[in-house]
VEXFI-878637 format. One record per residue: x, y, z of N, C-alpha, C, O in turn; residue in three letters; residue number from 0. Coordinates in steps of 0.02 Angstrom, whole numbers. Layout:
N
> X Y Z X Y Z X Y Z X Y Z ALA NUM
...
//
This chain:
113
> 3475 589 -1572 3488 525 -1539 3544 536 -1488 3598 560 -1506 MET 0
> 3531 518 -1427 3584 522 -1377 3606 452 -1357 3660 429 -1377 SER 1
> 3566 416 -1318 3584 350 -1296 3587 301 -1355 3546 305 -1401 GLU 2
> 3635 255 -1353 3645 209 -1408 3653 138 -1381 3686 127 -1330 LEU 3
> 3622 90 -1414 3627 20 -1397 3668 -15 -1451 3658 -3 -1510 ILE 4
> 3714 -57 -1430 3752 -98 -1477 3738 -171 -1462 3732 -192 -1404 LEU 5
> 3734 -210 -1515 3730 -282 -1510 3789 -308 -1553 3792 -294 -1613 ILE 6
> 3833 -344 -1521 3896 -365 -1553 3900 -441 -1550 3892 -471 -1496 VAL 7
> 3914 -471 -1606 3919 -544 -1611 3989 -565 -1633 4019 -534 -1677 SER 8
> 4015 -617 -1602 4078 -648 -1622 4068 -723 -1618 4028 -748 -1578 LEU 9
> 4105 -760 -1658 4103 -833 -1656 4173 -858 -1638 4221 -846 -1675 VAL 10
> 4178 -893 -1582 4242 -918 -1558 4264 -980 -1598 4222 -1019 -1620 ALA 11
> 4329 -987 -1606 4356 -1049 -1633 4340 -1103 -1582 4356 -1094 -1524 LYS 12
> 4309 -1159 -1603 4288 -1210 -1554 4344 -1232 -1507 4333 -1243 -1448 PRO 13
> 4404 -1239 -1534 4461 -1262 -1493 4487 -1208 -1446 4529 -1221 -1403 GLU 14
> 4463 -1146 -1454 4486 -1091 -1412 4428 -1056 -1377 4434 -998 -1357 LYS 15
> 4373 -1091 -1368 4314 -1060 -1339 4326 -1031 -1269 4308 -974 -1256 GLN 16
> 4357 -1069 -1225 4370 -1044 -1157 4416 -983 -1159 4404 -934 -1124 GLN 17
> 4468 -987 -1198 4515 -930 -1204 4480 -869 -1234 4493 -812 -1213 GLU 18
> 4436 -881 -1283 4399 -826 -1314 4354 -791 -1264 4350 -730 -1262 ALA 19
> 4319 -831 -1222 4276 -801 -1171 4317 -761 -1121 4297 -706 -1102 GLU 20
> 4374 -787 -1101 4416 -750 -1054 4443 -686 -1086 4446 -634 -1053 GLN 21
> 4461 -689 -1149 4484 -631 -1187 4431 -575 -1183 4448 -517 -1173 PHE 22
> 4368 -594 -1191 4314 -544 -1188 4298 -524 -1116 4284 -465 -1103 LEU 23
> 4300 -571 -1070 4288 -554 -999 4339 -503 -974 4322 -461 -932 LEU 24
> 4399 -506 -1000 4451 -458 -979 4435 -387 -1001 4464 -339 -974 ASP 25
> 4390 -379 -1049 4370 -312 -1071 4319 -279 -1024 4310 -219 -1026 LEU 26
> 4286 -319 -982 4233 -292 -940 4257 -240 -890 4230 -184 -890 LEU 27
> 4307 -253 -848 4326 -203 -798 4346 -135 -827 4321 -84 -804 PRO 28
> 4391 -133 -878 4409 -66 -903 4351 -31 -938 4345 30 -935 PRO 29
> 4308 -70 -971 4252 -39 -1005 4200 -15 -956 4172 40 -964 THR 30
> 4186 -53 -904 4137 -32 -854 4160 33 -820 4118 70 -795 HIS 31
> 4225 46 -818 4251 107 -786 4249 168 -832 4263 223 -810 ALA 32
> 4232 159 -895 4232 214 -943 4172 260 -934 4117 238 -917 GLU 33
> 4183 325 -946 4128 372 -948 4079 351 -1002 4099 335 -1058 ASP 34
> 4015 352 -986 3964 338 -1035 3943 266 -1041 3893 252 -1074 GLY 35
> 3979 220 -1010 3960 149 -1012 3903 138 -963 3911 142 -902 CYS 36
> 3844 123 -991 3786 109 -950 3773 34 -944 3743 11 -895 LEU 37
> 3795 -3 -994 3789 -76 -994 3840 -104 -1042 3846 -79 -1098 LEU 38
> 3876 -154 -1021 3924 -189 -1064 3924 -260 -1038 3962 -278 -992 PHE 39
> 3880 -302 -1067 3866 -368 -1039 3879 -422 -1091 3860 -416 -1149 ALA 40
> 3911 -475 -1070 3931 -530 -1113 3882 -588 -1106 3859 -604 -1051 LEU 41
> 3865 -619 -1163 3818 -675 -1163 3842 -730 -1210 3874 -716 -1262 HIS 42
> 3827 -792 -1192 3843 -849 -1235 3777 -875 -1264 3728 -883 -1227 ARG 43
> 3776 -887 -1329 3715 -912 -1361 3702 -984 -1338 3749 -1024 -1334 GLU 44
> 3640 -1000 -1323 3622 -1066 -1297 3629 -1120 -1350 3658 -1172 -1337 VAL 45
> 3602 -1108 -1410 3602 -1159 -1462 3670 -1167 -1496 3685 -1220 -1524 GLU 46
> 3710 -1115 -1495 3777 -1118 -1524 3825 -1084 -1475 3837 -1023 -1481 ASP 47
> 3852 -1121 -1427 3893 -1089 -1375 3958 -1057 -1400 3991 -1023 -1362 PRO 48
> 3976 -1068 -1463 4034 -1032 -1490 4017 -960 -1509 4062 -919 -1518 THR 49
> 3952 -945 -1516 3931 -877 -1532 3923 -837 -1467 3885 -856 -1422 ARG 50
> 3959 -783 -1463 3960 -742 -1403 3934 -673 -1422 3950 -646 -1475 ILE 51
> 3893 -644 -1378 3861 -580 -1390 3878 -530 -1335 3881 -548 -1276 TRP 52
> 3890 -469 -1355 3891 -413 -1309 3827 -374 -1319 3806 -363 -1376 PHE 53
> 3795 -354 -1266 3742 -305 -1268 3769 -244 -1232 3789 -248 -1173 VAL 54
> 3770 -189 -1267 3801 -128 -1240 3750 -71 -1241 3707 -67 -1284 GLU 55
> 3757 -28 -1193 3716 33 -1189 3762 90 -1171 3796 88 -1120 ARG 56
> 3763 141 -1213 3808 198 -1205 3768 262 -1199 3716 270 -1232 TRP 57
> 3791 308 -1158 3756 371 -1145 3753 416 -1206 3706 455 -1213 ALA 58
> 3803 411 -1250 3803 453 -1310 3849 423 -1363 3890 380 -1348 SER 59
> 3840 445 -1424 3884 422 -1478 3956 445 -1466 4003 408 -1480 ARG 60
> 3964 506 -1440 4032 531 -1428 4069 487 -1377 4128 473 -1386 ALA 61
> 4034 466 -1324 4066 424 -1273 4078 354 -1299 4128 322 -1282 LEU 62
> 4034 329 -1341 4045 265 -1374 4106 269 -1420 4148 224 -1420 LEU 63
> 4112 323 -1458 4170 331 -1502 4235 332 -1462 4285 304 -1483 ASP 64
> 4234 365 -1404 4293 365 -1361 4310 293 -1339 4368 274 -1338 ALA 65
> 4259 254 -1322 4269 184 -1304 4300 145 -1362 4348 108 -1352 HIS 66
> 4272 154 -1422 4297 116 -1480 4369 133 -1497 4404 93 -1527 LEU 67
> 4391 192 -1478 4460 213 -1491 4506 204 -1430 4565 222 -1432 HIS 68
> 4479 176 -1376 4519 167 -1315 4574 115 -1328 4568 73 -1372 SER 69
> 4625 119 -1288 4683 74 -1296 4662 0 -1288 4684 -42 -1327 GLU 70
> 4621 -15 -1238 4604 -86 -1226 4560 -114 -1282 4566 -173 -1298 HIS 71
> 4518 -74 -1312 4476 -98 -1368 4518 -104 -1431 4510 -153 -1468 ILE 72
> 4560 -57 -1445 4604 -61 -1503 4649 -123 -1499 4660 -157 -1549 GLN 73
> 4675 -136 -1440 4717 -195 -1430 4676 -259 -1440 4700 -307 -1472 LYS 74
> 4614 -260 -1414 4571 -318 -1422 4554 -329 -1496 4556 -386 -1520 ALA 75
> 4537 -277 -1531 4520 -284 -1602 4579 -312 -1642 4568 -351 -1689 LEU 76
> 4639 -294 -1624 4698 -320 -1658 4708 -395 -1644 4739 -429 -1685 ALA 77
> 4682 -420 -1588 4692 -490 -1570 4633 -535 -1583 4635 -595 -1566 GLY 78
> 4579 -509 -1612 4518 -547 -1622 4529 -611 -1662 4502 -664 -1645 VAL 79
> 4569 -608 -1715 4577 -666 -1759 4610 -726 -1726 4605 -782 -1750 SER 80
> 4643 -715 -1670 4674 -771 -1634 4622 -817 -1603 4633 -877 -1596 GLU 81
> 4565 -788 -1583 4514 -826 -1546 4448 -836 -1583 4409 -879 -1564 TYR 82
> 4436 -797 -1635 4370 -797 -1667 4374 -809 -1742 4421 -788 -1775 PHE 83
> 4322 -844 -1767 4317 -856 -1839 4273 -803 -1872 4279 -792 -1933 THR 84
> 4229 -771 -1834 4185 -719 -1860 4180 -663 -1810 4183 -674 -1749 GLU 85
> 4174 -602 -1836 4161 -545 -1793 4222 -502 -1783 4277 -519 -1804 GLY 86
> 4212 -448 -1750 4148 -428 -1720 4100 -400 -1772 4119 -358 -1814 PRO 87
> 4038 -423 -1769 3984 -397 -1809 3947 -348 -1763 3912 -369 -1717 ASP 88
> 3954 -284 -1776 3928 -233 -1731 3866 -201 -1762 3867 -177 -1818 ILE 89
> 3811 -202 -1724 3749 -171 -1745 3731 -115 -1697 3725 -125 -1637 ARG 90
> 3722 -56 -1725 3704 4 -1687 3628 9 -1688 3597 7 -1741 PHE 91
> 3598 17 -1629 3525 18 -1623 3503 78 -1580 3540 102 -1538 CYS 92
> 3442 99 -1593 3410 147 -1549 3343 117 -1529 3312 81 -1568 GLU 93
> 3321 132 -1469 3260 103 -1442 3199 128 -1478 3196 186 -1500 ALA 94
> 3150 84 -1485 3083 102 -1505 3039 81 -1446 3008 28 -1448 ILE 95
> 3036 122 -1394 3000 102 -1334 2925 93 -1347 2896 127 -1390 PRO 96
> 2896 47 -1310 2824 36 -1315 2802 -7 -1257 2842 -38 -1223 GLY 97
> 2737 -8 -1247 2709 -49 -1194 2729 -23 -1125 2733 38 -1114 GLY 98
> 2741 -68 -1080 2761 -50 -1012 2830 -16 -1015 2878 -47 -1039 ASP 99
> 2836 46 -990 2900 81 -994 2958 44 -962 3015 51 -984 PRO 100
> 2945 4 -910 2998 -34 -877 3018 -96 -917 3071 -125 -903 ASP 101
> 2978 -117 -965 2992 -177 -1002 2999 -166 -1077 3019 -211 -1113 LYS 102
> 2984 -107 -1100 2983 -93 -1171 3048 -69 -1201 3053 -58 -1261 GLY 103
> 3099 -59 -1159 3166 -40 -1184 3218 -58 -1133 3202 -65 -1073 SER 104
> 3279 -66 -1155 3333 -81 -1108 3342 -23 -1059 3352 -34 -999 ILE 105
> 3338 39 -1084 3345 97 -1040 3288 100 -990 3300 114 -931 ALA 106
> 3227 87 -1013 3170 87 -967 3176 34 -914 3160 45 -856 GLY 107
> 3199 -25 -934 3209 -80 -887 3261 -61 -835 3251 -74 -775 HIS 108
> 3315 -31 -856 3368 -10 -810 3342 43 -761 3359 41 -702 ALA 109
> 3302 89 -786 3275 142 -743 3227 115 -691 3222 141 -636 ALA 110
> 3192 60 -710 3144 31 -663 3175 -17 -614 3142 -40 -567 GLY 111
> 3239 -33 -623 3272 -83 -581 3282 -60 -511 3310 -97 -469 ALA 112
//
């Protein structure tokens, strides 16, 4: 396995939702600049806007591990409880491509873009 997909869920404290979103948005620039970051995208759940999701795509487990040990992520993990009631719930995934190669996986979709 080389490329790795992460799906990460957090639930913001309702009274701190805007601050929680900004807290996570601040992680985008340094993470996007990291070696191996192919996708690091933030999403808000429609039915429960306090639930926030990251969809991540990393070139390798080694580069993901470097990200997880980076200063900005370690600092963020230490501050999670200030803004969130749950999370981060991190799920490591690998693609099971099928169907149209451009639509059957996140990597395939990115390659077809």
